[in-house]
C-alpha positions as CSV (number, residue, x, y, z in Angstrom):
1,X,-1.7,-2.5,-3.0
2,X,-1.5,-6.2,-3.9
3,X,-0.8,-8.5,-0.9
4,X,2.2,-10.9,-1.0
5,X,0.0,-14.0,-1.3
6,X,-1.8,-12.5,-4.2
7,X,1.5,-11.5,-5.8
8,X,2.7,-15.2,-5.6
9,X,-0.5,-16.4,-7.3
10,X,-0.1,-13.8,-10.0
11,X,3.6,-14.8,-10.6
12,X,2.5,-18.4,-10.9
13,X,-0.3,-17.4,-13.4
14,X,2.2,-15.3,-15.4
15,X,4.7,-18.2,-15.4
16,X,2.1,-20.6,-16.6
17,X,1.2,-18.2,-19.4
18,X,4.9,-17.6,-20.3
19,X,5.5,-21.4,-20.2
20,X,3.3,-21.9,-23.3
21,X,5.6,-20.1,-25.7
22,X,8.5,-21.9,-24.0
23,X,6.9,-25.2,-24.9
24,X,6.3,-24.0,-28.4
25,X,10.0,-23.1,-28.7
26,X,10.9,-26.5,-27.4
27,X,8.8,-28.2,-30.1
28,X,10.3,-26.0,-32.8
29,X,13.9,-25.8,-31.7
30,X,14.7,-28.9,-29.7
31,X,12.7,-31.5,-31.7
32,X,15.9,-33.2,-32.9
33,X,17.4,-33.8,-29.4
34,X,17.2,-37.3,-28.2
35,X,16.1,-37.4,-24.6
36,X,15.3,-41.2,-24.6
37,X,17.5,-44.2,-23.6
38,X,20.5,-43.7,-21.5
39,X,24.0,-44.2,-23.1
40,X,25.7,-47.6,-22.8
41,X,28.5,-48.1,-20.3
42,X,32.1,-48.9,-21.4
43,X,31.9,-52.7,-21.1
44,X,28.5,-52.8,-22.8
45,X,29.9,-50.7,-25.7
46,X,32.9,-53.1,-25.9
47,X,30.8,-56.2,-26.1
48,X,28.6,-54.6,-28.7
49,X,31.5,-53.6,-30.8
50,X,33.2,-57.0,-30.4
51,X,30.0,-58.7,-31.5
52,X,30.1,-56.8,-34.8
53,X,33.8,-57.9,-35.2
54,X,32.9,-61.6,-34.5
55,X,30.0,-61.4,-37.0
56,X,32.5,-60.4,-39.8
57,X,35.0,-63.0,-38.5
58,X,32.6,-65.9,-38.7
59,X,31.4,-65.0,-42.2
60,X,35.1,-65.0,-43.2
61,X,35.3,-61.2,-43.8
62,X,38.6,-61.1,-42.0
63,X,39.7,-57.8,-43.5
64,X,36.6,-56.1,-42.2
65,X,37.2,-57.7,-38.8
66,X,40.7,-56.4,-38.5
67,X,39.6,-53.0,-39.6
68,X,36.9,-52.9,-36.9
69,X,39.4,-53.9,-34.3
70,X,41.9,-51.2,-35.3
71,X,39.2,-48.5,-35.5
72,X,37.9,-49.4,-32.0
73,X,41.5,-49.2,-30.7
74,X,41.7,-45.7,-32.1
75,X,38.5,-44.9,-30.3
76,X,40.1,-46.2,-27.0
77,X,37.3,-48.8,-26.8
78,X,39.7,-51.7,-27.1
79,X,43.2,-51.5,-25.5
80,X,45.8,-53.9,-24.2
81,X,43.6,-55.0,-21.3
82,X,40.8,-56.3,-23.6
83,X,42.4,-59.8,-23.9
84,X,39.7,-61.3,-26.1
85,X,40.1,-58.5,-28.7
86,X,43.9,-58.7,-28.6
87,X,43.8,-62.5,-29.1
88,X,41.6,-62.2,-32.1
89,X,43.8,-59.4,-33.6
90,X,46.8,-61.6,-33.2
91,X,45.1,-64.5,-35.0
92,X,44.1,-62.2,-37.8
93,X,47.6,-60.9,-38.1
94,X,48.8,-64.5,-38.5
95,X,46.3,-65.1,-41.3
96,X,47.4,-61.9,-43.1
97,X,51.1,-62.9,-43.0
98,X,52.2,-60.4,-40.3
99,X,53.9,-62.8,-37.8
100,X,56.0,-60.0,-36.1
101,X,52.9,-58.0,-35.1
102,X,51.1,-61.2,-34.0
103,X,54.0,-62.3,-31.9
104,X,54.2,-58.9,-30.1
105,X,50.5,-59.3,-29.1
106,X,50.9,-62.9,-28.0
107,X,54.0,-62.1,-25.9
108,X,52.2,-59.2,-24.2
109,X,49.2,-61.4,-23.4
110,X,51.3,-64.2,-21.9
111,X,52.9,-61.7,-19.5
112,X,49.5,-60.9,-18.0
113,X,47.6,-62.7,-15.3
114,X,44.8,-64.0,-17.6
115,X,42.5,-67.0,-17.5
116,X,44.1,-70.4,-18.0
117,X,42.0,-71.2,-21.0
118,X,42.8,-67.8,-22.6
119,X,46.5,-68.4,-21.8
120,X,46.4,-71.9,-23.4
121,X,44.8,-70.5,-26.5
122,X,47.4,-67.8,-26.7
123,X,50.2,-70.3,-26.5
124,X,48.4,-72.4,-29.1
125,X,48.3,-69.4,-31.5
126,X,52.0,-68.7,-30.8
127,X,52.9,-72.3,-31.6
128,X,50.8,-72.2,-34.7
129,X,52.7,-69.1,-35.7
130,X,56.1,-70.9,-35.3
131,X,54.6,-73.9,-37.2
132,X,53.6,-71.8,-40.2
133,X,57.0,-70.1,-40.3
134,X,58.8,-73.4,-40.3
135,X,60.2,-73.1,-36.8
136,X,59.1,-76.6,-35.9
137,X,61.3,-77.2,-32.9
138,X,60.0,-74.1,-31.2
139,X,56.4,-75.0,-32.1
140,X,56.9,-78.6,-30.7
141,X,58.3,-77.3,-27.4
142,X,55.2,-75.3,-26.9
143,X,52.7,-77.9,-28.1
144,X,54.1,-80.7,-26.0
145,X,54.3,-78.7,-22.7
146,X,52.0,-78.0,-19.7
147,X,51.2,-74.6,-21.2
148,X,48.5,-76.3,-23.3
149,X,46.4,-77.3,-20.3
150,X,42.9,-76.0,-20.4
151,X,42.3,-76.2,-24.1
152,X,38.9,-76.9,-25.6
153,X,38.6,-80.4,-27.2
154,X,38.6,-78.9,-30.7
155,X,41.8,-76.8,-30.0
156,X,43.4,-79.9,-28.4
157,X,42.8,-81.9,-31.6
158,X,44.4,-79.2,-33.6
159,X,47.4,-79.3,-31.2
160,X,47.8,-83.0,-31.6
161,X,47.5,-82.8,-35.4
162,X,50.3,-80.2,-35.5
163,X,52.5,-82.3,-33.3
164,X,51.9,-85.4,-35.4
165,X,52.8,-83.6,-38.6
166,X,56.0,-82.3,-37.0
167,X,57.0,-85.9,-36.0
168,X,56.1,-87.3,-39.4
169,X,58.4,-84.8,-41.0
170,X,61.1,-86.1,-38.6
171,X,60.0,-89.7,-39.6
172,X,59.1,-90.5,-36.0
173,X,55.9,-92.3,-37.0
174,X,55.6,-94.1,-33.7
175,X,55.5,-90.9,-31.8
176,X,53.1,-89.4,-34.3
177,X,50.7,-92.3,-33.8
178,X,50.7,-91.7,-30.1
179,X,49.3,-88.3,-30.6
180,X,46.8,-89.2,-33.3
181,X,45.2,-92.1,-31.5
182,X,43.5,-89.8,-29.1
183,X,42.1,-87.6,-31.8
184,X,38.4,-88.7,-32.5
185,X,38.1,-90.0,-36.0
186,X,34.6,-88.6,-36.4
187,X,36.0,-85.0,-36.4
188,X,37.5,-83.3,-39.4
189,X,40.9,-83.0,-37.6
190,X,40.8,-86.7,-36.8
191,X,40.0,-87.7,-40.4
192,X,42.8,-85.6,-41.9
193,X,45.2,-86.8,-39.2
194,X,44.4,-90.5,-40.0
195,X,44.8,-90.0,-43.7
196,X,48.1,-88.1,-43.4
197,X,49.5,-90.7,-41.0
198,X,48.5,-93.5,-43.2
199,X,50.1,-92.0,-46.3
200,X,53.2,-91.1,-44.3
201,X,53.6,-94.7,-43.1
202,X,53.2,-96.1,-46.6
203,X,55.9,-93.6,-47.9
204,X,58.1,-94.8,-45.1
205,X,57.8,-98.4,-46.2
206,X,55.4,-99.4,-43.4
207,X,52.6,-100.5,-45.7
208,X,50.6,-102.7,-43.3
209,X,50.3,-100.0,-40.6
210,X,49.5,-97.3,-43.2
211,X,46.9,-99.5,-44.9
212,X,45.3,-100.2,-41.5
213,X,44.8,-96.5,-40.9
214,X,43.4,-95.9,-44.4
215,X,41.0,-98.8,-44.1
216,X,39.8,-97.5,-40.8
217,X,39.0,-94.2,-42.4
218,X,37.1,-95.9,-45.2
219,X,34.8,-97.6,-42.6
220,X,34.5,-94.4,-40.5
221,X,31.3,-92.4,-40.4
222,X,30.5,-89.0,-41.6
223,X,28.0,-87.8,-44.2
224,X,29.3,-84.4,-45.1
225,X,30.8,-83.8,-48.5
226,X,34.2,-83.2,-47.0
227,X,34.1,-86.5,-45.1
228,X,32.9,-88.4,-48.1
229,X,35.7,-86.9,-50.3
230,X,38.3,-87.8,-47.8
231,X,36.9,-91.3,-47.6
232,X,37.2,-91.6,-51.4
233,X,40.8,-90.3,-51.2
234,X,41.7,-92.9,-48.5
235,X,40.2,-95.7,-50.6
236,X,42.1,-94.6,-53.7
237,X,45.4,-94.4,-51.7
238,X,44.8,-97.9,-50.2
239,X,43.9,-99.3,-53.6
240,X,47.0,-97.8,-55.3
241,X,49.2,-99.2,-52.5
242,X,47.8,-102.7,-52.9
243,X,48.2,-102.4,-56.6
244,X,51.8,-101.5,-56.3
245,X,52.3,-104.6,-54.2
246,X,50.4,-106.6,-56.9
247,X,47.7,-107.5,-54.4
248,X,45.0,-107.1,-57.1
249,X,42.1,-108.6,-55.1
250,X,42.7,-106.2,-52.1
251,X,43.2,-103.3,-54.5
252,X,39.8,-104.0,-56.2
253,X,38.2,-104.3,-52.8
254,X,39.4,-100.8,-51.9
255,X,38.9,-99.1,-55.2
256,X,35.3,-100.1,-55.5
257,X,34.6,-98.1,-52.4
258,X,35.3,-94.8,-54.3
259,X,32.1,-93.1,-55.4
260,X,31.5,-93.2,-59.2
261,X,30.7,-89.4,-59.2
262,X,33.2,-88.3,-56.6
263,X,36.2,-86.1,-57.2
264,X,38.5,-89.1,-57.4
265,X,36.4,-91.3,-59.7
266,X,38.6,-90.9,-62.8
267,X,41.7,-92.0,-60.9
268,X,39.8,-94.9,-59.3
269,X,38.5,-96.1,-62.7
270,X,42.0,-96.1,-64.2
271,X,43.4,-98.1,-61.2
272,X,40.5,-100.5,-61.1
273,X,41.0,-101.3,-64.7
274,X,44.7,-101.9,-64.1
275,X,43.9,-104.2,-61.2
276,X,41.7,-106.4,-63.5
277,X,44.3,-106.2,-66.3
278,X,47.0,-107.5,-64.0
279,X,44.8,-110.3,-62.9
280,X,44.7,-111.3,-66.6
281,X,41.0,-110.4,-66.8
282,X,41.2,-108.0,-69.8
283,X,37.5,-108.3,-70.5
284,X,36.7,-106.8,-67.1
285,X,39.3,-104.1,-67.5
286,X,38.0,-102.9,-70.9
287,X,34.5,-101.6,-69.9
288,X,36.0,-99.8,-66.9
289,X,38.5,-98.0,-69.1
290,X,35.8,-97.2,-71.7
291,X,33.8,-95.6,-68.9
292,X,36.9,-93.5,-67.9
293,X,37.3,-92.4,-71.6
294,X,33.8,-90.8,-71.4
295,X,34.9,-88.6,-68.6
296,X,36.7,-85.2,-68.8
297,X,39.4,-85.6,-71.4
298,X,41.7,-83.1,-69.7
299,X,42.1,-85.3,-66.6
300,X,45.4,-87.1,-66.5
301,X,43.8,-90.5,-65.7
302,X,41.4,-90.2,-68.5
303,X,44.3,-89.4,-70.9
304,X,46.0,-92.6,-69.7
305,X,42.8,-94.6,-70.3
306,X,42.7,-93.3,-73.9
307,X,45.7,-95.5,-74.7
308,X,44.8,-98.4,-72.4
309,X,41.3,-99.1,-73.8
310,X,42.5,-99.7,-77.4
311,X,45.4,-101.8,-76.1
312,X,42.8,-104.0,-74.4
313,X,40.9,-104.3,-77.7
314,X,44.1,-105.2,-79.4
315,X,44.8,-108.0,-76.9
316,X,41.2,-109.3,-77.3
317,X,41.7,-109.4,-81.1
318,X,39.5,-106.5,-82.0
319,X,41.9,-104.8,-84.3
320,X,39.4,-102.4,-86.0
321,X,38.2,-101.3,-82.6
322,X,41.8,-100.9,-81.4
323,X,42.7,-98.8,-84.5
324,X,39.6,-96.6,-84.0
325,X,40.5,-96.2,-80.3
326,X,44.1,-95.1,-81.0
327,X,42.8,-92.7,-83.6
328,X,40.3,-91.3,-81.1
329,X,43.1,-91.0,-78.5
330,X,45.3,-89.1,-81.0
331,X,42.4,-86.7,-81.7
332,X,41.8,-86.1,-78.0
333,X,45.6,-85.5,-77.4
334,X,45.7,-83.0,-80.2
335,X,42.7,-81.2,-78.8
336,X,44.3,-81.3,-75.3
337,X,47.5,-79.8,-76.6
338,X,45.4,-76.9,-78.2
339,X,43.7,-76.5,-74.8
340,X,46.9,-76.3,-72.9
341,X,48.3,-73.8,-75.4
342,X,45.2,-71.7,-75.1
343,X,45.5,-71.9,-71.3
344,X,49.1,-70.8,-71.5
345,X,48.1,-67.8,-73.7
346,X,45.4,-66.9,-71.2
347,X,47.8,-67.1,-68.3
348,X,50.4,-64.9,-70.1
349,X,47.7,-62.3,-70.6
350,X,47.1,-59.3,-68.4
351,X,45.0,-59.7,-65.3
352,X,45.0,-63.5,-65.2
353,X,45.2,-63.6,-61.4
354,X,42.2,-61.4,-61.1
355,X,40.0,-64.0,-62.9
356,X,40.8,-66.4,-60.1
357,X,39.3,-64.2,-57.4
358,X,35.7,-65.3,-56.4
359,X,33.0,-62.8,-57.1
360,X,32.3,-62.5,-53.4
361,X,35.7,-61.8,-52.0
362,X,34.6,-62.0,-48.4
363,X,35.1,-65.7,-48.0
364,X,38.4,-67.6,-47.5
365,X,37.9,-70.2,-50.1
366,X,40.9,-71.0,-52.3
367,X,38.8,-72.0,-55.3
368,X,38.9,-69.7,-58.2
369,X,36.0,-67.4,-59.2
370,X,34.2,-69.3,-61.9
371,X,35.2,-72.9,-61.8
372,X,32.9,-74.0,-64.7
373,X,34.1,-71.0,-66.8
374,X,37.7,-71.9,-66.1
375,X,37.0,-75.5,-67.1
376,X,35.2,-74.6,-70.3
377,X,36.0,-71.1,-71.5
378,X,39.6,-71.4,-70.6
379,X,39.9,-74.9,-72.1
380,X,40.1,-76.9,-68.9
381,X,42.6,-74.6,-67.2
382,X,41.5,-75.7,-63.8
383,X,41.7,-79.4,-64.6
384,X,45.4,-78.9,-65.4
385,X,46.2,-76.7,-62.4
386,X,44.2,-78.4,-59.7
387,X,47.3,-79.9,-58.1
388,X,48.9,-76.5,-58.2
389,X,46.0,-75.0,-56.2
390,X,46.2,-77.9,-53.8
391,X,49.8,-77.1,-52.9
392,X,50.3,-75.1,-49.6
393,X,52.8,-72.7,-51.1
394,X,50.7,-71.6,-54.0
395,X,47.6,-71.4,-51.9
396,X,49.3,-69.1,-49.5
397,X,50.4,-66.8,-52.3
398,X,46.9,-66.9,-53.8
399,X,45.4,-66.0,-50.3
400,X,47.8,-63.0,-50.0
401,X,46.9,-61.9,-53.6
402,X,43.3,-61.9,-52.7
403,X,43.9,-60.0,-49.5
404,X,46.0,-57.3,-51.2
405,X,43.5,-57.1,-54.0
406,X,40.8,-56.5,-51.5
407,X,42.9,-53.7,-50.0
408,X,43.4,-52.2,-53.5
409,X,39.6,-52.2,-54.1
410,X,39.0,-50.6,-50.7
411,X,41.6,-47.9,-51.5
412,X,39.9,-47.2,-54.9
413,X,36.5,-46.9,-53.1
414,X,38.0,-44.4,-50.6
415,X,39.6,-42.4,-53.4
416,X,36.3,-42.2,-55.2
417,X,34.6,-41.1,-52.0
418,X,37.1,-38.3,-51.2
419,X,35.7,-35.7,-53.7
420,X,32.2,-36.2,-52.4
421,X,33.5,-35.9,-48.8
422,X,35.4,-32.7,-49.7
423,X,32.4,-31.2,-51.5
424,X,30.1,-32.1,-48.5
425,X,32.7,-30.6,-46.1
426,X,32.9,-27.3,-48.0
427,X,29.1,-27.2,-48.3
428,X,28.7,-27.7,-44.6
429,X,31.3,-25.0,-43.9
430,X,29.3,-22.5,-46.0
431,X,26.0,-23.5,-44.5
432,X,27.3,-23.2,-40.9
433,X,29.0,-19.9,-41.6
434,X,25.7,-18.6,-42.9
435,X,23.4,-20.0,-40.2
436,X,25.5,-19.5,-37.1
437,X,24.8,-15.8,-36.6
438,X,21.1,-16.2,-36.7
439,X,21.3,-19.3,-34.5
440,X,23.4,-17.5,-31.9
441,X,20.9,-14.6,-31.8
442,X,18.0,-17.0,-31.3
443,X,19.9,-18.9,-28.7
444,X,20.7,-15.8,-26.7
445,X,17.0,-14.9,-26.6
446,X,16.1,-18.5,-25.5
447,X,18.8,-18.5,-22.9
448,X,17.4,-15.3,-21.4
449,X,13.8,-16.7,-21.4
450,X,15.0,-19.9,-19.9
451,X,16.9,-18.2,-17.1
452,X,14.0,-15.9,-16.3
453,X,11.6,-18.9,-16.2
454,X,13.9,-20.8,-14.0
455,X,14.3,-17.9,-11.5
456,X,10.6,-17.4,-11.4
457,X,10.0,-21.1,-10.9
458,X,12.5,-21.2,-8.0
459,X,10.8,-18.2,-6.4
460,X,7.4,-19.9,-6.2
461,X,6.6,-20.9,-2.6
462,X,3.3,-22.0,-1.0
463,X,2.3,-21.0,2.6
464,X,2.9,-23.6,5.2
465,X,-0.8,-23.7,6.3
466,X,-4.1,-23.1,4.5
467,X,-5.7,-19.8,5.8
468,X,-9.2,-18.7,4.7
469,X,-8.1,-15.1,5.4
470,X,-6.2,-15.4,2.1
471,X,-8.6,-17.1,-0.2
472,X,-6.5,-16.2,-3.3
473,X,-3.9,-18.7,-2.0
474,X,-6.5,-21.5,-2.0
475,X,-8.7,-21.0,-5.0
476,X,-8.2,-21.9,-8.6
477,X,-7.9,-19.4,-11.4
478,X,-11.6,-18.9,-11.9
479,X,-12.3,-18.6,-8.2
480,X,-9.5,-16.1,-7.8
481,X,-10.8,-13.9,-10.6
482,X,-14.3,-14.1,-9.1
483,X,-13.0,-13.3,-5.6
484,X,-11.1,-10.2,-7.0
485,X,-14.3,-9.0,-8.6
486,X,-16.5,-9.6,-5.4
487,X,-13.8,-8.0,-3.2
488,X,-13.6,-4.9,-5.5
489,X,-17.4,-4.6,-5.4
490,X,-17.4,-4.9,-1.6
491,X,-14.7,-2.2,-1.2
492,X,-16.4,0.2,-3.5
493,X,-20.0,-0.7,-2.8
494,X,-21.1,2.6,-1.3
495,X,-19.8,4.5,-4.4
496,X,-21.8,2.4,-6.8
497,X,-25.3,3.4,-8.1
498,X,-28.1,1.3,-6.6
499,X,-26.3,0.6,-3.4
500,X,-28.9,-0.3,-0.8
501,X,-29.6,-2.8,1.9
502,X,-31.0,-5.4,-0.5
503,X,-28.0,-5.4,-2.9
504,X,-25.6,-5.3,0.1
505,X,-27.3,-8.5,1.4
506,X,-27.0,-10.1,-2.0
507,X,-23.3,-9.2,-2.2
508,X,-22.8,-10.6,1.3
509,X,-24.4,-13.9,0.3
510,X,-22.4,-14.1,-2.9
511,X,-19.2,-13.5,-1.0
512,X,-20.1,-16.3,1.5
513,X,-21.0,-18.7,-1.2
514,X,-17.7,-18.1,-3.0
515,X,-15.7,-18.5,0.3
516,X,-17.6,-21.8,0.9
517,X,-16.8,-23.0,-2.6
518,X,-13.1,-22.1,-2.1
519,X,-12.9,-23.7,1.3
520,X,-14.7,-26.8,0.0
521,X,-12.0,-27.3,-2.8
522,X,-9.1,-26.0,-0.8
523,X,-7.4,-29.4,-0.1
524,X,-7.7,-30.5,-3.7
525,X,-6.5,-27.1,-5.0
526,X,-3.5,-27.2,-2.6
527,X,-2.4,-30.6,-3.9
528,X,-2.8,-29.4,-7.5
529,X,-0.8,-26.3,-6.8
530,X,2.1,-28.3,-5.4
531,X,2.1,-30.6,-8.4
532,X,2.1,-27.7,-10.8
533,X,5.0,-26.0,-9.0
534,X,7.0,-29.2,-9.0
535,X,6.2,-29.9,-12.7
536,X,7.2,-26.3,-13.6
537,X,10.5,-26.6,-11.8
538,X,11.3,-30.0,-13.4
539,X,10.4,-28.7,-16.9
540,X,12.6,-25.6,-16.3
541,X,15.5,-27.9,-15.4
542,X,15.0,-30.1,-18.4
543,X,14.8,-27.0,-20.5
544,X,18.1,-25.8,-19.1
545,X,19.7,-29.1,-20.0
546,X,18.4,-28.9,-23.5
547,X,19.6,-25.3,-23.9
548,X,23.1,-26.4,-22.6
549,X,23.1,-29.2,-25.2
550,X,22.2,-26.8,-28.0
551,X,24.9,-24.4,-26.8
552,X,27.4,-27.3,-27.0
553,X,26.2,-28.1,-30.6
554,X,26.6,-24.5,-31.5
555,X,30.1,-24.5,-30.0
556,X,31.0,-27.7,-32.0
557,X,29.6,-26.1,-35.2
558,X,31.7,-23.0,-34.5
559,X,34.8,-25.2,-34.1
560,X,33.9,-27.1,-37.3
561,X,34.1,-23.9,-39.3
562,X,37.7,-23.4,-38.2
563,X,39.0,-27.0,-38.3
564,X,41.6,-28.5,-40.8
565,X,39.5,-31.4,-42.0
566,X,39.7,-30.2,-45.6
567,X,43.5,-30.2,-45.5
568,X,43.6,-33.6,-43.9
569,X,41.3,-35.0,-46.5
570,X,43.6,-33.7,-49.2
571,X,46.6,-35.3,-47.5
572,X,44.7,-38.6,-47.3
573,X,44.2,-38.5,-51.1
574,X,48.0,-38.3,-51.6
575,X,48.5,-41.2,-49.1
576,X,45.9,-43.3,-50.9
577,X,47.6,-42.8,-54.2
578,X,50.9,-43.9,-52.7
579,X,49.3,-47.0,-51.2
580,X,47.7,-47.8,-54.5
581,X,51.1,-47.8,-56.2
582,X,52.5,-50.1,-53.6
583,X,49.6,-52.6,-53.8
584,X,49.8,-52.6,-57.6
585,X,53.5,-53.4,-57.4
586,X,52.9,-56.2,-54.9
587,X,50.0,-57.7,-56.9
588,X,52.1,-57.7,-60.0
589,X,55.0,-59.5,-58.2
590,X,52.6,-62.1,-56.8
591,X,50.9,-62.6,-60.2
592,X,54.2,-63.1,-61.9
593,X,55.2,-65.7,-59.3
594,X,51.9,-67.6,-59.6
595,X,52.1,-67.3,-63.4
596,X,55.6,-68.9,-63.4
597,X,54.3,-71.8,-61.3
598,X,51.3,-72.3,-63.6
599,X,53.4,-72.2,-66.7
600,X,55.8,-74.8,-65.3
601,X,52.9,-77.1,-64.7
602,X,51.4,-76.6,-68.1
603,X,54.7,-77.0,-69.8
604,X,55.2,-80.4,-68.2
605,X,51.6,-81.3,-69.1
606,X,52.3,-80.2,-72.7
607,X,55.4,-82.4,-72.9
608,X,53.6,-85.4,-71.5
609,X,50.7,-85.0,-73.9
610,X,53.1,-84.8,-76.8
611,X,54.7,-88.1,-75.7
612,X,51.2,-89.7,-75.5
613,X,50.3,-88.3,-78.9
614,X,53.5,-89.8,-80.4
615,X,52.7,-93.1,-78.7
616,X,49.2,-93.1,-80.2
617,X,50.5,-92.4,-83.7
618,X,53.1,-95.2,-83.3
619,X,50.3,-97.6,-82.3
620,X,48.2,-96.4,-85.3
621,X,51.1,-97.0,-87.7
622,X,51.9,-100.4,-86.1
623,X,48.3,-101.6,-86.6
624,X,48.1,-100.2,-90.1
625,X,51.4,-101.9,-91.1
626,X,50.2,-105.1,-89.5
627,X,46.9,-104.9,-91.5
628,X,48.8,-104.2,-94.7
629,X,51.2,-107.1,-94.0
630,X,48.2,-109.5,-93.3
631,X,46.5,-108.5,-96.6
632,X,49.8,-109.1,-98.5
633,X,50.2,-112.5,-96.9
634,X,46.7,-113.4,-97.8
635,X,47.3,-112.4,-101.5
636,X,50.6,-114.4,-101.6
637,X,49.0,-117.4,-100.1
638,X,46.0,-117.3,-102.5
């Protein structure tokens, strides 16, 4: 009969043998289970998701940002306690024209005990919401209160700029100046504030104060394209103001500050020529107007210069040049009228507003898609409508059109993806229904093997002390096998052929050598046995966890075969179709509104061009009549 220690060793040997197929099953069946990094905590997951939102926000993909925020709210990753996410969501709601939803978020944030800086930013967003909706009194009460303490310098400059604009609308220019003086001029907010204040003072009849602000902006620093363009604009406004007051020298000094290739160069050339003309220096005015004539003929200042240049020739006595200039002007006006009519036909066509959307619709630029194409292919349409695009009302409608158009494209993308999703769902249902019975059977066998292995591993125990009376507990596998053979020979030695004193002595020596070998390696073997048992127990526990994970996957797959995802996908298709109709109606209404504004601008331009064409023809007729009269007088005199 096998002794208990020998039974323990045999159980360990059998378990080691049975563990080999278990490892093979692990490689074959559990290869797709990730046992690597630990999952992130809640706050770590929140900051990771918010980082993705901020990436889209800073690249001006606001629609993607708001979608990510709402999706994470559905996942319970963001809630009312994540103040930073709520504040950004409210800001995005403001940009998308949803003030009611934004105000709900701002009010809920202000009721909480949040950081002073976050609270001040929330109040600033709320004030900006009132400002954009035209509730200036409510905005001013917030902006000029202690609730704004703790703002960053950039946000504080924005606050002061809004307050100054509110006071300028109320014609309180002194109060507006008090807020603007503390805004640094070397920032974008400071430059715009200085320009707006200067123009407002001039319109209010306070020309010296307004010119002082505009001139300070001309001498201010800044090398960015935006800063240079604003400097040109300030120089042009100062020059036109001086020209209106007939201060021609001061007007020239301001107008020559405008860059010759800047966005306001045509207006500056026209005004600079007028300044020289009013000084009585027609010879200096003529080349400036001739330079303006070479520019874009669809620009209003260039169209004015088309009549002024031949008039200067006429005053200088160059009648042939004047006649040629008037004829060239008439030709340019006729072409401009054709261009305007072509632009009107294009605007009246279908899909005009879509051509204004940039190819990359992620940004927030208000410039149309192909500026050069609009200026050339559409006969200078952008040149006639640039003031319309600069107006706040039209730009807001254009921004809303772009946002809704993006929603429409997204709905179309989802609608196109639904058939593939339904097909994939049905295919997955069929595959799961076919594979689940076999997987369940294989899983049952694996569970039984794993439970048996775990019980056997738990049953393994080593004796407390090493005892040479039980060499099987101390030796390795080879030594144990050799000991069993030697022990069997010793027990049955007398029954074997050739048993004699010499062979008995040999067997005794062999037994002693084997015992010495076992005793010599007993400590090392004891340590290795402990490690093997611990490793076996750990692997059996890991195996149990993986089996539990696979059981959960099988349970999830079983639930998937009985869920209502297919029905919900079909319902989403109906909802998408309804939303597409709503977005199409909204886009059509916005396009009609923008089309009406554009047609009004082009109609006024058309009438003005017709008047200029008539004036050019009258000048041509006057010069031709004068020439005929002079020739007749010469004949009569001769």
